[in-house]
Steps between C-alpha positions, in 0.01 A plus 500: 500500500839663433784249481849461364744229392843429361583347163789255502545170310557182706808449284648825637516384859847444641615135547817298479364281225506736202139619494226607742279219622234405753774508761552664840582824313144500360357462849728775626383726215138442603589612850677806357194591295284489808752712687499750210123543523426310178197290416609343172800325344467515121703242311551395138355183341615184676506264198802306373708707260696417190706681235545862600405424862184713482225412746260623233604217264429198715487133404163470677219712641445227758846428633759657730865587456721231657772761554287634789512174692694564819796265529533553873153345554607206288801464727277493806291227339819292444458524121827688450822524698676821606808385299296457179348847531829660593691354207241599238619794285226762461734789429709719731325838442228543765370818333370327183358170384705268277225302324751291306657363815156448659391290202821294506498429876155547655331211323778255593445583869125469466540162328693372802231632728235329287674160511526517878136608533402213266685257723333642812151470352562145383632405840192647666275306257361826350409513132675783317227493237230550760692786664538680166136433400372641831731800519544621141252630247463306174634803311807503728560136423464577128789739550708230668443267205584781258819589694616137493434485124681828445812362673468176298495705178815699598301805618347564158165679474210254481429609142831324409416169672406188312158548337326224697575649843484860372136429411445295815398185318374243752759228423785750528366640826494154655842416368670811637316491835651154555841587358536823703315392816782580742588832333130599515493411869811713554318807362190414706719486807628853419144631473406330831795665677425836336134496612572372850762768567298783336185420699702502819651845418161640391335383824778662704454826311121502521508434874708817535271713290708485182323402180658401168425672172582255224548584133369300206569567131190500274682270258683172546827421327488307175761255635290399797302212640187714458526528121622136452239336723201716402541607132126551462526806726709690243493616139686192369465306178458123477872446553491715822687781330385858578302689237568834668704618802494785749679832498433872476486736199760752384513815711729790583737262674521234230443544128430131455310433823570217741475131400454307824422164339259375767210284371167677483189361664209365302252714695205348319591160638557641848161663502329178382656314797402763749860617526572178689877514448516861618300414811745219576786740449352766723413244768864394507609862524257582780641205695856624452437874560272723697466747212571447129640767270389412143764612250401665168138555599422678170544163319167384644330781314699486175818310416753555227534194271804461280529230224715217638745517206553873529847639580368816663175624658424742217230283334303421817136587553285578805249230586221489754577334834252336743407824660288510815361152445815341643486715815128442549572128496781558748269697729241219492771251580706680766287792611681833523841401366804671654655621174719795396479586132826589327348772278821673393576620147272646240140437601185535294156603632391137487786401731396770748144371476612139567697620807195688622271202444726262693558743785869392519753760613739611229862612531660842526880518451664818614795464267254557215362822653770758426547515124515865393255635251199307631280475808522131580217316670770325706540821703353438849235773483318294232471185719180344619505281814456173310851472359849380589788751478856384433819707500611253228454138399743213429516632139604852606838630607527578867383849599860605563613367160191651325562847648869499405415444133229768477560821309526836674141606439356173630714517815373851560136381462567224754653742746221757453236232555648348812596834642860395571398296805853379571680730255758225453563328164622192689159471664271566207366146545353588841333809351329285236409240767339777698291591194382140474404442865346846541274454193131407512571151349372222726828312461858621457771256387868593500786284365749432777782651297331841527495482878873416480566794260675265259592624151469329163702197625185400691279474192318166469417498129549705184222398262591373151860420605676172569768458764552679827131476603336334803839474680494770772525375858461668838812494715468353843430779754439762225138557601602649833301567817549871434340479157214284633434756774492778240259295286264451789504867602416612148218249476364609833500866406292422190264249665635181339583314824332484843744736677370847582713780352511675838531347845237597749623749758483385863591830668 
């Protein structure tokens, strides 16, 4: 079945509270997707973010970002007042996110909402503990304990906490659970609101034929509840310090490689336990999303291990990953899992074999197709049906920005390939979109910025850089009815929505 979707982070939605949320604008965007003939809304990871604001470095694989909680819904529930929301300073620029102001002001508002909710539940004779126990996963509650501890220790990484609680000694666990009981409950309240609002939005979208594609990183962050609460899952020593960390080797783009610093899994332990933690993680993801895009798929075949004390990635080595055993366990647990494999980058024959064995669709990115001097397999005439084509991803420039920085020969190759469909440099994005939706790929995903023909100012992330990432926001009214109509027409012509390309004649 030929389908299409749009990639846009929740954070990029317009709102008057500094960042996109599960607000009326999200519901409006669902309606706009349907009107534009789309079947999918692809988003970025929903976990709580920390330093650098990257959704790929989350504090937990089992928790949601409290920034996405809609304040308007909290107002309707009498947990916040209009005056409190109006007076909070989330920044004046509605075209980008100010994470500093969000951090300073959002939690203070949520704390007020929590105290009122706590009062309401006590007045109704409802046990907060029972609510949290029934509604939240144990792993989510581990995150809430970790988050309260992190605040108690002045936001330091858990590796810098006092040794007794860093190593989760029983006496220390009991001591801090009692000491930080209300702060833990505050974080549990945030997770309850996140889940309640997300489920409502997802149900609304699904009822209108829009499904969510979620995105999960293969690795968790070192400074996370996952690595603190379950050190046995990782390649840690007896003091819970990493023996080796993740990254990628030197290549043409970096002479010293990339040192990511994520903890590496102890795959032998995972296999002995029947990949129990991974099944829990995927179960959580399948509840949140309709389809899951697994980032860095090649790491399941082989992963690059760098000594933990290394300054660069030069001295790393390739080690064997879990391979197909993990996905066979997943198939036995969930049946045919709705997964997209992020198989970008340099791939070995064994990675191709793993992709073939799992049957998961891989990714084709058109921005990688037009390098001169080679015949790239990202060119559409190489595609099989079982793949997902993208004009670009969150890590790419927008198509407009990408084209503007190409050299003369590459631009000529693009124009020759597309046949000058619009013959307008300002509309090159629509030409590349046409390549995507006209291809044989079962699914075509296009970042919203490309439909809007936005230049480099619309880029979401530039890998290996700090600052200026994850901040782009859609302006209210920017995704116009005219653009949505053009989207739908293009999708109809290439069989990706139910409309027929030609109306039946009645004369």
